[in-house]
N, C-alpha and C positions, 0 to 999 in steps of 0.2 A: 392635855386632856381635850378629848373631840367633844364639841358640842350637838346632839344630835336629838332625833323626837323618834326611837326605834320601836316599833309595837310589835314587832314581830320578827321571829329571825328562823333563816333559810337554811338549811344545811344539805351539804352535798353527802355523796354515798360514800363512793371510793375515795379509802384515804383519808377519809375522815368519820363516820359511822361503822363501815365496814371494811374486814381485808380476809386474804386469803391465807391462814396460817402455813408460813413457810415458803410461800410467796405460789406464785404461777407457774413459772418454769419447773421448781420442785414438783410440784402436783402432776406436771403433763411427763416429767422423765420417765416415771415406769412404766409409760406406756411408749414413749416416743423415744426415748434416748436421746443421744446428740441431737436430734433433731427437734427439740422440745421447743424451744426459740422460734425457728423458723413454722413450726406447724403453728403455734402460739399468735405469731404476728399474722400469719393466714387467716386463721380463725378472727381475729380482731378485724380484719378487713372486711371480711363477710358480713361482719355483726354491722358497720360503718351503718349502711343505707336503711338498717333495721331502726337506729335511732330515732329516725326522724318519717317512721311510716314506711319503710319500704315493705315488699312481698316476697323478700328470701325466706325459701324454708331451711330454715336455720340449721337443725338436725340432720335433714338431708344433705345440705351442704357441707357438715362439718363429716358424715360420714365418706362424703368424696374425699377428704383433706387424710383423712386415716387412710383408707386403701392408698391415694397418694404418695404416703411417708413410710407405708410397708407395716403401719401399725395392724396387729391381731387381734386386739382387743375390740367389743363392740363399742357403737357410738355410745349405748345408753352407758356402759360401764364409765366411758374415758368423761362421757357429760358431769355423772355424777361425784366423780371424783374431783374433778376440777371445779365446774361451774356448780356446784351443787355443795361446794363445800365450803364456801364465803361465809363469814359468821359476823357479827356485829362486834364492836368495841364495848366493853361494856361501861368503861368510862366515860365516854363519849354520850351513849344512851342516857346515863346518868345525870350528864350536862341538861341533854335533851330535857329530861323529867322538869329537873330543877328551875329551867328557863320557862317551864310551863307554869310551876308551882310559882312562880314569879310573878305571873300576870301576863304573859306575855305569848303572841300566836308562835307554835312552834310547827315547821314546815316542811317537807321534802323537797331540794331541786336537786334532780339529778339525769346525765344522760343514759338511757337504757332503752336495751331491745324489750320486744315483750317478753321472751320468755324470762329474762331476768326480772324485768315488773314484778310476772308471776311467781316469780320464788321470794322476791324481797316483800312482795303482801304476805303473801302466804305463810312463808319458813320464817323470816326474819321478824313479821310484825308491826310491819310499817303502816297500818293502816290504823292501828290502835295507838300507836306511838305519836305519829304527827296528825295536827288538824287537818291541813291540805296535803296532797301529795301531787309534785308536777315533776310529771315523767316527760323527758323527750316524746318519747313515741304517741304518748298522748298531746302534748303540745304542738305536735307537728313540727319542731325547729328545736336543733341543740345547743348548747353553750359551745363556743362564745358566743355565739351569734347576741346582741342586745337583743333582739327580739324573743329569744326565751326568755330574759328578766321581763320584758313586758306583759308578755303572756301569763308569765306567772306570776306578778303582781293584781291583774286583773282576776286570775282566779282564787288568788287570797282574800280580793276584795278590800286592797289596802294602795295606798298611794306609792309608787316606789319608794319614795325617800322616807318612809316608817318602815322599812325593811334592810334588815342586814343580812347579809351573804354569810357564810361559812363554808370554804372550799379552796381543797387544797393544790388547785390549778391558779398560779399568778395571772395568766391570761384571762381566764373566768371571770377573778378578781377584778383586772382591768374593764372586761366587758360589762360587769355589774355595774360598777362605777359610771360608767360611761351612760347608762340607762336609768339612771340616778339615784341608784341604792347605794348603801352603806356598804363594805365586804370587808374580811377579815380573810387574811392569805395564814392557811392554818392545816396541819396535817397530823396525825396522833404520832406518828414516826415517818422517820426517812431512811429506812433501811431497804433492805434489798429487796425485800419482797413489794414491794410497789413498783419496782423498776420497769412492768410490763402493764400496769395500769394507767400510765401518761401521769404521773404524778409529777411535775415540775421539780427539777435537779435543786431549787434554791427555795426554801418555806422561810418566813421571817421567824415564825416561832414554833416550837414543838410543843408537846406534853401537856396534860391536860391544864393545870396553875395555870400553865401562858395563855390557854385557850380563854380561860376565867377572867386573868386580868385582863385580856384584850376586848372581852364581853364587857368588862367594866366602865374601861377607856370610852366606849361607843354606849354608856349609859344604862346596862344591861346589867342591873348588880341580883347574884345569885344568893 
């Protein structure tokens, strides 16, 4: 049994709270065909500087990529069908709600560019779900930089040792621990649909029963 004094739980987004049903490559395939994987990796590279406050016009750059790959669909159509079809994982959302009902602070800690942050706030409803949201774009630093976790703790208004991270990336988990947080390496699934989103190949435990067990091991009993 792990002995902690956890008062807050910080949840990652992709691979923990949300997913794209069927996977990113399948969503892009109707527009890009065999170029889907190459196109998406190029698009994610364009997004990277935006995670910490870069000035790239993502949609304009994405439009250029579509032209480069010979796609006939408009950037609005592709963006809506791919980036705009991310959904919450209902069982994880229920764990978040149960955690809050048990008296813990529940918070979001995620690497996101502004366009995805807006979608997550308005469409997925994260402003209502969480007490505090820590988007990398707002913090000016991205995971796995330990500074992300120090700034998240400051925004939450808690000591690092009072915060437990749930993240699908082993690298992020280790970085959080180095910043003084407790951390759980977990994802709702390790299927192909997460292959393009940066999910670590090996995850300690999967499934929501395992998540609840791990929370309990850190003193968070729902």
